[in-house]
N, C-alpha and C positions, 0 to 999 in steps of 0.2 A: 288737523290740516293736514297733507302729505307733502302738499306741493302750493307753496305760494306763487313762483314766477312762472308764467309758460314756458315752451318749448322756445318759441320763437328768441325768449327774450334771454336764455340762453344761452343758444347761439352767437350770440351778436357779438364779439370783439371789442373793447374799448382801442378807442382810433391813440395809437403809438403817437402816432405825430405831435396831436394836441397834449401828448400826456409830457413828453419831451420839451415841448415848448413850451408847457406851462412849470414845471422843475427848472429848466435854462431860467423861464424868467422870475421865478423864488429867485433863485441862488443870487441872480442881479439884485433882486430888491436887498438884498443881505448884501449886500455892496462886493460882492463877489465877482472874478473878472473874468464874465462866461461871454467868449462868443460864439454869437450865435448863431448857426447853419443850418436851422432849421424851418427855419419859418416857408408857414407855403403862401408868403404874400409878398407885394410889391413894398419896398422901405419908403417910398416919395409919400405925401400926403396927398389926401382927395382933393384937386384941381379944387381951388376957390370958387370957379365957377358957379361949377355943380353944390359945392356948400352953398352959396348963396341962394342957387332954385328952390334948395329947401329950407332956407330962413324963410324965402318967401313964400314957401307954401303952407308952412307956419302962420305967417302973419297973416293969410290970405284966407288961415280956416279951415284949410287942407284934410283934417284930420280927421275924416267919418273914415267908414265900412267904404269899398270901393264895390266893383262889378267883383266875382270870385275868380274870373281870370284874366283883369288887367284894365286900368282905366284904356282909354281910346286912343286917348292922345301919345301914350307910350306904345301901346303896340302899331297907331304907324308908324312911329318911330324906330322902330325896329324893322318891320316891314320895308321902310326907306332903307335902311341899313341897308338890309339882302340883298334890293332889287339893285341898289347903286354899288353896291363893293365886288358882288356875287350873281347877277343877273338872275336872281332868283325870284318868284312872284307867290307872295302868300295873300290873305285876304287876312278877315281880321281874328275869325272863328280856326284859322291855323297856328296863333300865337295864344301861346301860357304864358304870363309873369308868376314869377313863384318869387320866393323866400328863401333867394342863393341858388347857384347853379345844383346844388345836389340834392335843395326840395326838389325843383324840375326834373330833376334824374329821377327820384323817387315816387315823386307821381304816374313818370313815365311808366313806370316797372311794375307796380300796383294798376295799372291799367291795361297794360299785355303780358303779364305774364302770371299763368296759372301752376299751380301744383305740379311739378315734375317737369315743367318746362324748359330746357336747357337755356344756356347764354354761352358764346360763344367770349372768353376775357382773355385776351394777349398777355403773356407774363416779359419782362415785370406792367406792371398794373400798378392805379391806382389803389390804394389802400382798403377805400370801402368799398369798392365794386362788389366784390365777391359775400361779403356783409350785404350789402343793399339787395342786392340780386335772391338771398335766401330770405331774406323778411319778406322778401313777395312773394316767397314760395318758391322761386326757379334753383335750378341748380346750375352753379357756375362751373363748368368746362373750361378747363386751363390751359390754352395753347402756349407754349412756351416759344421762347426768342433767346440767341445769343448774340452776344458782344459784336461775334464774327459777322453777322449776318446784319447787323444795324438797326438792333435788336428789333426788323420788325418783322410780319408773319407774311410769306408765301401765300399765293394762289391756291401751289398743290396745300402746302398745309391745313391751310382752312378749308378748303373741299374732305380735307382727307377727316377735320377732325367736325362736321354735322353730321349728324346722323335726323332721323325721323324727330326724333324728341329737340328737335335745336329751336329754339322760334327768334335768338336776336343775336346779335354782334356788338360788340363795342369797340369803336374805333376812337382811339384818342390817339390825335394827334394834333400839334406839336406835345409830345406826351410827357406823363409825371408819373416816374420818374426820371428820364431818362437822357428825355427831351429830339428822342427820337421825330423821323419828320417824311411823312411819306408824298411822296412827287405823283404829278399827275398822272405817270403810267405808270407806277405801282398802283392805284387807286382803281387807273381804271383795268386794271385785272382783278383787282378782288371782285368789283363791282360787276366784274362780268360773272364771278363766284357766287355773288350773293342773289344776284336775277333770277340764278337756275336753279339752285335751293330756295328762294321764293321764301325768303327768310326776312327780318327785318333789322334794321340796324342804327343804332347808335352814335351819332357822332358828337363827343365830347369835345368843342372845339373853343374852350376858355384862354386857352392861351393864344389866338388864333396871332393873336400882335404881335408876339414874341418871337419873329423869326430873325437867326442869321445866313451871316456868308453870300448876300444878294441874291436868296431864294425866296419867293413867294410860298405864301398860306393860298394852301388849294383842300378843300373837299371833297368826298363822295360826291356831292351833287354836283359841283361846282363841273365833273368832268362825265357826270353821267345823269343828267337831269330826264331821262326818259325812267328816273324808278325814283322821283315822287312818293309815291305812295308806301315806300319799303324802308326811310328813314326819315329818323327823327333829331333833330341839332338842339343840342343841351348848348348853352351860352352861356354866361355872366360879366356883370361889370365889377368884381372882383378883383382879377389880375389886371384887365387891361386898362380900368381908369382910378388903380389903388383903391379902390373900394369894399373889402374886404366885412370889414364889418354892417357896414349898411344891409347886408341880407339880401339880394335883387338879382334874381338870375333870372335865365325864361326857357323857353322850349317850341321849336316850331316845328310843325310834322305834317300830316295825314291828318285833313277835321275829324273824322271819327274817333279820332286816339288822340287829337287832343282836348275835346269833347267830355270823352273818359276823363282826361290828366284834370280837368278844370271842373266838376261833376266831387273828383276823390279830394279834390282839397275845396274844394266848396264847403266839404265836410271835414276836413280835416283844421284848415289855417283859417275859413273864410278867404282871406287873398293873402297880398302879399301889404307890406306897411304901404301907408298913403304920399306918407312923404319921400317916400325910396322909392315910389311911384316916380314921382314925380322931376326927382334928381335924377333919374338912368332916362327919363325923354331928355332930359337936358347931356346927360353927359352924352348919347350916342350922336349929340350932334357938336359935342367939343372939335378942335381944331385938329385935325388930324397931325401939324405940325408936333402939338405935342406928348402927344401917343410916341410918335415919333422920337424925340428926346427920351421918353424914359426907355425905348429898344433899343438906341445907342448905347447909352448910357450902360444896359445889358448885358449887351455883346460886347462890350472892352472890359467888365467884370468876368464872366465868362471865362475872356483869353488868357486871363491874368489867373486867373483859379486854373486853367486848363495845364498850363505850360508848367505853374506852380506841384501842381498833383506829380503832371508825367515825369518832374526832375525826381521824384524819389522813389526810390526802389524798394520795389514789389508792392506798389499801386499801380494795378493798369485802369485809367479810364477811357469812356464816348464821350467824344468831342459831341457836344447837342448841338444841334441846330436850329432849336425852338426851344420852348421856356424857360425856367430860367434855377435847373437843376445839373448838379454832373454828381452821374453815378459810376461809381467808380467799386471796383471790385478790391479790397484790402486784405480778400485771404490770407494770403500765403504772409498778410503780419498778426496774424493769432496766436500763432506759434511763438512768436516775440513776448508776448504775453503773458504772463502765468494766469492760471484759471480763463483765460477765455478759448473760446471752440465755437463762437458764432458770431453774426452780426450786432444780439444783440447785447452782448457779452462786452463787445469791443467797444462799443458806442458810448455802453457804460463806465467805459475805462477813459472812456475818450473824453467825460465831460467829468469823472471822478479826478482823474490827475490831469488833464490836461484843461480843462475848463471850456473844453471843445461841444459842441450839442448839435448835433445830426442825426438824423433818425436809420433803423438798420433797413439793411435790405430786407429783408425778413419780411417783413410790413405786406412787401410790396412784390411777396412770391421771389425770390434772388438768395439765400441767404451767403451770398460770398461777399456782398455789396453792400454800400451803404453809401443814403443821399445825401450831398452836400447842395443849401442853396447859395446861389451867389447874388439873393438881394442886399448880402452887405456894402459894406461902404467898400474901396481898398484899401483902408490902411486896417481894419478887420482881415480883410483876408489874406491880406502879407504876413499879417498876425499869427492866424490861425496856420498858414502854411507854413511859419517855420518850427510851429508846437510840434507840427504833424512829422517835419523830418526828423526834430527829437527823439522820436520814438524809436529809430535804426540807431541811437547810440547809447543806447540804456547799458 
């Protein structure tokens, strides 16, 4: 047998984020004092009321398969959320509940992409987008942005990137890894390009509740509801309700797309976990003040880390207005470390020498930068900044 693995298996790269996080956790388990700024998950525990909803579901025997697309209770809660918060209307056939936001994305890509279809992905991008597109037969078309432009694409740049083969645009706001947040005016301009081109959009809104500096979250459909047949929203409980391990997320969109994605999910996983669905139904009704307390804590930590990083000579960083990451240009520090020429080498150096875990920007399409997560406590952030400042005096 000349070849065992499929071509698709060979083109998919392992997640650098998960690999570094695993290495950092292993070092900490061995008693090594590692400061972990690689995590893509809140450090808060899942709220007790959500956990209790899951316990109740177990005690009541809600442990069987559900409908492939999700139980009516959780779909109703999702629909109510979007009507109340964003003035958007959906019916149950336009909602798909999946095993996390990543699974929802995979289902949508599988449902709409044919081999050779192009997908415009603004860079820096969440590291899984290109591989997930490739896995579905699509072709990632990377649209680069700059720190000087607040890591946002312009309408002209988007229009220039679209070809006759373009099927889809991925828009992630607030963004992982940059924390960039599009304004209503910017989204309105992009909506015009999308409508004229006749392409689909995936609006990845998983960080919607974490927006700072008095700004408000807005997505494409909130400013252009008339293109509802062209937009698929992806969301998840992982970030908002600190439920990453529960693996529960969802997609909302045109009925034909959601029906197709539901059929695909039905053959792949049958349904999302019944217990997690019950927990999500409860989470969507969680007291908004609790989520606001999470947001305020992250904003305070963002300010602390941003001020500390900007004070270090050789580091340029973008002040995020959303999510919980700082994307820092550290390329001028590479030459100060023997053998380091890129972000991967620099992150290895930080972990091995300074016991700081971060994610190389190469994974996000920008090799000059590294991503720091500020979900760590303030003591950890201060110690991390202190260790980083020592690099300059070696």
